C-alpha positions in Angstrom: 21.1 -10.9 -16.0 19.5 -8.3 -18.2 17.1 -5.6 -17.1 14.1 -6.5 -19.2 11.3 -8.3 -17.5 7.9 -9.5 -18.8 4.8 -9.7 -16.4 2.9 -12.9 -16.1 0.3 -13.7 -18.7 -2.8 -11.6 -18.2 -1.2 -8.8 -16.3 -1.3 -5.4 -17.6 0.2 -2.1 -16.4 -2.5 0.4 -16.7 -2.2 4.3 -16.8 1.4 4.3 -18.1 2.9 7.8 -17.9 4.9 7.8 -21.1 7.0 10.9 -20.4 7.3 13.9 -18.2 6.3 16.3 -21.0 3.2 14.5 -22.0 1.7 12.2 -19.4 -1.2 10.0 -20.6 -4.6 11.0 -19.2 -5.4 9.4 -16.0 -7.9 6.6 -15.9 -11.6 7.4 -15.3 -12.1 8.4 -11.7 -8.5 9.4 -10.9 -6.7 12.7 -11.2 -3.4 13.2 -13.1 -0.4 11.4 -11.5 1.7 13.8 -9.5 5.3 13.7 -10.8 8.1 15.3 -8.7 9.9 18.1 -10.5 13.3 16.5 -9.7 12.3 13.1 -11.0 10.6 13.4 -14.3 9.2 10.4 -16.1 10.8 8.9 -19.2 10.2 5.6 -20.9 13.7 4.5 -20.3 13.7 5.4 -16.6 10.4 3.5 -16.2 11.8 0.4 -17.9 14.9 0.6 -15.6 12.7 1.0 -12.6 10.6 -2.0 -13.7 13.8 -4.2 -13.8 15.0 -3.0 -10.5 11.6 -3.7 -8.9 11.8 -7.4 -10.2 15.4 -8.1 -9.4 15.7 -10.7 -6.6 19.5 -10.1 -6.3 18.8 -7.1 -4.2 18.3 -9.4 -1.1 20.6 -11.4 1.1 19.6 -14.8 -0.3 19.0 -13.6 -3.9 15.3 -14.7 -3.7 13.4 -11.5 -2.7 12.5 -8.6 -5.0 10.0 -5.8 -4.5 7.6 -8.0 -6.5 7.8 -10.8 -4.0 5.5 -8.8 -1.7 3.9 -6.7 -4.5 3.2 -9.4 -7.0 1.6 -8.1 -10.3 -0.3 -11.3 -10.6 -1.9 -10.6 -7.1 -2.9 -7.0 -7.6 0.6 -6.0 -6.4 0.1 -7.5 -3.0 1.1 -11.1 -1.7 -2.3 -12.1 -0.3 -0.6 -13.0 3.0 -1.5 -11.6 6.4 2.1 -10.4 6.8 4.7 -10.7 4.1 7.5 -13.2 3.9 11.0 -11.9 3.1 14.6 -13.1 3.4 14.7 -16.7 4.4 10.8 -16.7 4.7 11.1 -14.5 7.7 7.9 -12.6 8.5 7.3 -9.1 9.9 4.4 -7.5 11.5 2.7 -5.6 8.7 0.5 -6.5 5.7 1.8 -5.6 2.3 -0.4 -3.0 0.8 -1.0 -2.8 -3.0 1.4 -0.6 -4.9 -1.4 0.3 -7.4 -2.2 3.9 -7.1 0.5 4.5 -4.6 1.6 7.5 -6.7 -1.3 9.4 -5.1 -0.3 8.7 -1.5 1.0 11.6 0.6 3.0 9.3 2.8 4.2 5.7 2.5 4.0 2.7 4.8 1.2 2.0 7.3 2.6 4.7 9.7 3.5 7.2 7.0 7.1 7.2 7.9 8.3 8.1 4.3 7.0 11.1 2.4 7.5 9.8 -1.1 8.0 6.7 -3.2 11.7 7.5 -3.6 12.3 7.2 0.1 10.0 4.2 0.6 11.9 2.2 -2.0 15.2 2.2 -0.2 14.0 0.6 3.1 12.8 -3.0 2.3 16.2 -4.3 0.8 17.9 -3.5 4.1 15.3 -4.6 6.5 16.2 -7.8 8.4 12.9 -9.4 7.7 12.5 -8.2 4.2 15.6 -8.1 1.9 18.0 -8.9 4.7 21.0 -6.9 3.2 23.4 -5.4 5.7 23.5 -2.3 3.7 22.9 -0.9 0.2 26.2 -1.8 -1.2 25.0 -5.0 -2.9 22.5 -2.9 -4.9 25.1 -0.4 -6.0 27.6 -3.2 -6.9 25.1 -4.9 -9.2 23.9 -1.7 -10.7 27.5 -0.7 -11.4 28.6 -4.1 -12.9 25.6 -5.6 -14.7 26.1 -4.6 -18.4 22.5 -4.1 -19.0 22.1 -1.9 -16.0 25.2 0.1 -16.9 23.8 0.7 -20.4 20.4 1.7 -19.1 21.8 4.0 -16.4 24.0 5.8 -18.9 20.9 6.5 -21.0 18.7 7.5 -18.2 21.0 9.4 -15.8 24.0 10.1 -18.1 26.4 8.7 -15.4 29.2 6.2 -15.6 29.1 3.2 -13.2 31.4 4.6 -10.5 29.0 7.6 -10.1 25.9 5.4 -9.5 24.2 6.2 -6.2 21.2 4.9 -4.3 19.4 8.0 -5.4 19.5 6.6 -8.9 18.0 3.3 -7.7 15.2 5.1 -5.8 14.3 7.4 -8.6 14.0 4.7 -11.2 11.9 2.3 -8.9 9.7 5.3 -8.0 9.2 6.2 -11.6 8.1 2.7 -12.4 5.6 2.6 -9.5 4.0 5.8 -10.7 2.9 4.0 -13.8 0.9 1.5 -11.7 -2.3 3.5 -11.9 -5.7 1.9 -12.1 -9.3 3.4 -12.3 -12.1 2.8 -14.8 -13.9 0.4 -12.4 -17.6 -0.3 -12.7 -18.0 2.4 -10.0 -16.1 4.9 -12.1 -18.2 4.1 -15.1 -21.4 4.5 -13.1 -20.5 7.5 -11.0 -18.2 9.5 -13.3 -18.9 8.1 -16.7 -22.8 8.2 -16.5 -23.2 4.5 -17.3 -26.1 3.5 -15.1 -25.8 0.0 -16.0 -22.2 -0.4 -14.9 -23.1 -1.4 -11.4 -25.6 -4.0 -10.2 -28.6 -2.8 -8.2 -27.0 -4.3 -5.1 -23.9 -2.3 -5.6 -25.9 0.9 -6.2 -27.6 0.3 -2.9 -24.2 -0.4 -1.3 -23.0 3.0 -2.5 -25.8 4.6 -0.6 -24.8 2.7 2.5 -21.2 3.7 1.9 -22.0 7.3 1.8 -24.8 7.2 4.3 -25.5 4.9 7.3 -22.1 3.2 6.9 -20.1 6.6 7.0 -17.3 4.8 5.1 -16.9 7.9 2.9 -15.7 9.9 5.9 -12.3 8.3 5.5 -12.5 6.6 2.1 -13.2 9.8 0.2 -15.2 10.2 -2.9 -15.0 13.6 -4.6 -16.9 15.2 -7.3 -14.5 14.4 -10.2 -12.3 11.7 -8.6 -12.1 9.1 -5.9 -8.9 8.0 -4.3 -10.9 6.2 -1.6 -8.5 7.4 1.2 -8.1 10.6 3.2 -4.4 10.1 3.5 -4.9 10.5 7.2 -4.3 8.2 10.2 -7.0 6.6 12.6 -7.2 4.3 15.4 -10.1 1.9 14.5 -9.2 -0.7 17.2 -7.3 -3.3 15.0 -4.4 -4.7 17.0 -4.6 -2.1 19.7 -5.9 -4.8 22.1 -2.5 -6.3 22.2 -1.0 -3.3 23.8 -4.1 -2.0 25.7 -3.1 -0.9 29.2 0.6 -0.9 28.5 0.8 1.6 25.6 2.6 4.2 27.6 5.2 1.7 28.7 5.6 0.4 25.2 5.8 4.0 23.8 8.4 5.0 26.3 10.6 2.0 25.5 10.3 2.7 21.8 11.2 6.3 22.3 14.3 5.4 24.3 15.4 3.0 21.6 14.7 5.6 18.8 16.7 8.2 20.7 19.6 5.8 20.9 19.6 5.3 17.1 17.2 2.4 16.5 15.8 2.3 12.9 12.1 2.9 13.0 11.8 0.8 9.8 13.4 -2.2 11.4 11.8 -1.7 14.8 8.1 -1.7 13.6 8.7 -4.8 11.5 10.4 -6.8 14.1 8.8 -5.8 17.4 5.1 -6.7 17.6 4.4 -4.3 20.4 6.2 -1.4 18.7 4.3 -2.2 15.4 1.0 -1.5 17.1 2.1 2.1 18.1 1.3 3.1 14.5 1.6 6.7 13.6 3.1 7.5 17.0 6.3 5.9 15.9 6.7 8.8 13.5 5.2 11.7 15.2 5.8 10.7 18.9 2.3 12.1 19.6 0.5 9.9 22.2 -2.8 10.8 20.7 -1.8 8.8 17.6 -1.0 5.6 19.3 -2.6 2.8 17.3 -3.4 5.1 14.4 -2.7 3.6 10.8 -3.1 5.2 7.4 -6.3 4.9 5.6 -5.8 2.5 2.7 -7.3 2.9 -0.6 -10.3 0.7 -1.4 -9.6 0.4 -5.0 -9.3 -3.2 -6.1 -9.9 -4.3 -2.5 -11.6 -7.5 -3.7 -8.2 -8.6 -4.9 -6.1 -7.5 -2.0 -7.1 -9.7 1.0 -6.3 -10.2 3.8 -7.1 -6.7 5.3 -5.9 -4.2 7.9 -2.3 -3.3 8.8 -1.8 -6.8 10.4 -3.7 -8.8 7.9 -6.0 -9.9 10.6 -9.3 -9.8 8.7 -9.6 -12.4 6.0 -12.6 -11.4 4.0 -14.7 -8.4 3.0 -17.5 -9.9 5.1 -15.1 -9.8 8.1 -14.3 -6.1 7.4 -17.9 -5.1 7.1 -18.8 -6.9 10.2 -15.9 -5.4 12.1 -17.0 -1.9 11.3 -20.6 -2.7 11.9 -19.7 -3.8 15.4 -17.8 -0.5 16.1 -14.4 -2.0 16.2 -13.0 -4.5 18.7 -12.7 -2.2 21.8 -15.5 -1.9 24.3 -16.7 1.7 23.7 -17.3 2.0 27.5 -13.6 1.2 28.2 -11.8 4.3 29.3 -8.9 3.4 26.9 -11.3 3.6 24.0 -10.4 7.3 24.0 -7.7 6.3 21.7 -10.2 5.3 19.0 -11.1 7.6 16.2 -14.4 9.4 16.7 -16.2 7.7 14.0 -15.7 4.2 15.3 -19.0 3.1 16.7 -21.7 0.5 15.8 -23.4 1.1 12.5 -26.5 -1.0 13.0 -26.5 -2.4 9.4 -29.0 -5.1 8.3 -27.8 -8.3 6.6 -29.0 -6.9 3.3 -27.1 -3.6 3.8 -24.0 -5.5 4.6 -24.3 -7.7 1.4 -25.0 -4.5 -0.7 -21.9 -2.8 0.8 -19.8 -5.8 -0.1 -21.2 -5.7 -3.6 -20.3 -2.1 -3.8 -16.7 -2.7 -2.7 -16.3 -5.4 -5.4 -17.4 -2.8 -7.9 -14.1 -0.9 -7.2 -12.1 -3.5 -9.2 -10.5 -2.1 -12.3 -10.1 -4.0 -15.5 -6.8 -5.6 -16.4 -5.7 -5.8 -12.8 -4.8 -9.4 -12.1 -5.6 -11.1 -8.9 -7.9 -13.5 -7.1 -11.2 -12.4 -5.6 -11.4 -12.3 -1.8 -14.2 -15.0 -1.8 -11.9 -17.4 -3.7 -8.9 -16.7 -1.4 -11.1 -17.4 1.6 -11.8 -20.8 0.4 -8.2 -21.7 -0.3 
């Protein structure tokens, strides 16, 4: 099996960083892609990472690659509530898009990895994702496949016996840093000065987003760029009802297992209760029970279903959820776990429709996927 791979028809990788010395300008609305000093971009490394990203041999049944859950034809998601991995096993978390993940300060819904390099190592050996017992299968293939051997010699100047997991992680991360998409109708309107780029409904929706809806508090818009995330963690009530009243018991059980050597990555994807602990699984701070990372809203119309557990099917569901102030009764004493901004918004039907129109204006050109309205009807 060679290392070259071609995306499905109609799919384009946008914002490709051509080299560490001369990165291409970021798309409108986004800052330059941050590149680690110890993992500079080169075209050959990016091509190698692309092949590794799409290689299903890095799974126990030879059927699951990174692209299985992060499909370029589906805006680098899988449009499932929770992903299917090895032998169609399912975990507890929704697969977020990889597009613009280069800008994230932490990876995974609970932020347990600080960079793309660390993130790339975990799915192949998770029992409900790649299902491998360890990373030796990856190393064996990289050391023996003639195309990989040739590419690795060019990229890293090492012979097969010297190939390590670090080489795999650096190449995959380099590829992921090329998956950058801006230049949406919102960007052209807000940063490009094209006042015809958004519909009147979307323009009104932007006012709701930054005003009464308070969405901008977490989904940040800055003067020259918009990542639509604060890179922070919040408990908005999603999923928390499943552990409400027993969160301390579940947290204590999780900490005992973690202390005895349990893998956090495995635990949160195989134990539904532990999954709902959110950021607490990393920080062990009880105030962060049920807190999950703010996802980007870019291309959100193509990445349904929504939330860390995939429990909201449509943008209409999402807007209604926030308008109602989350799922917990605000008079409930346990609502102290909720982030402070989670309270009813009092939006009218027209404001909700306008807000959805605005969210749809965050879709970048050349990103393949199916709009949420079409997904909901399937």
